[in-house]
C-alpha positions in Angstrom: -25.6 -11.6 -39.5 -26.6 -14.9 -38.4 -24.7 -18.0 -36.9 -24.9 -21.3 -38.5 -23.9 -24.6 -36.6 -20.7 -25.8 -38.5 -21.3 -29.0 -40.3 -19.7 -32.3 -39.7 -18.1 -31.9 -43.3 -16.6 -28.6 -42.4 -15.1 -30.0 -39.4 -13.4 -32.8 -41.1 -12.6 -31.0 -43.9 -8.3 -30.3 -44.4 -7.4 -27.1 -44.9 -3.6 -25.7 -45.5 -2.5 -22.9 -43.4 -3.0 -20.6 -46.2 -6.5 -20.5 -46.1 -6.0 -19.2 -42.7 -4.0 -16.2 -43.8 -6.5 -15.5 -46.6 -8.4 -12.1 -46.8 -11.6 -13.7 -46.3 -10.8 -15.9 -43.5 -9.0 -13.0 -41.7 -12.1 -10.9 -42.0 -14.4 -13.6 -40.7 -11.8 -13.9 -37.7 -12.4 -10.3 -37.2 -16.2 -10.0 -37.3 -16.5 -13.0 -35.1 -14.1 -11.5 -32.5 -15.5 -8.4 -32.7 -19.1 -9.7 -32.0 -17.8 -11.9 -29.3 -16.7 -9.0 -27.3 -19.8 -6.9 -27.8 -22.2 -9.8 -26.6 -19.6 -9.9 -23.3 -20.0 -6.3 -23.1 -23.6 -6.6 -23.3 -23.8 -9.1 -21.1 -21.4 -7.3 -18.2 -23.5 -4.5 -18.9 -27.0 -6.0 -17.7 -25.2 -7.8 -14.8 -23.7 -4.7 -13.5 -26.8 -2.9 -14.0 -29.2 -5.7 -12.4 -26.5 -5.7 -9.2 -27.1 -1.8 -8.9 -30.8 -2.0 -9.0 -30.6 -4.8 -6.4 -28.4 -2.9 -3.8 -30.5 0.1 -4.5 -33.4 -1.3 -3.9 -31.9 -2.9 -0.5 -31.0 0.2 0.4 -33.9 2.1 -0.6 -36.1 -0.8 1.9 -33.6 -0.4 4.9 -33.9 3.5 5.0 -37.8 2.9 4.8 -37.6 0.7 7.6 -35.6 3.4 9.6 -37.7 6.0 9.1 -41.0 3.8 9.9 -38.9 3.5 13.2 -38.1 7.1 13.8 -41.7 7.9 13.7 -42.7 5.5 16.6 -43.0 7.5 20.0 -41.1 5.3 22.7 
């Protein structure tokens, strides 16, 4: 499914409220809502995974530094 930008005619087109309650309009709204939730969920998952990767990378680096310091004689 490809989303296309709305034209000026579509924005200025006057439709009565009965159009909003039609089967096709309701299905379109449901589909767009579903796609929106999927996109937001995917972005949140990527953000969460990148944050956890960054945190684990910092933990590995700090534990590596500690192990180097413990190997050196005083």
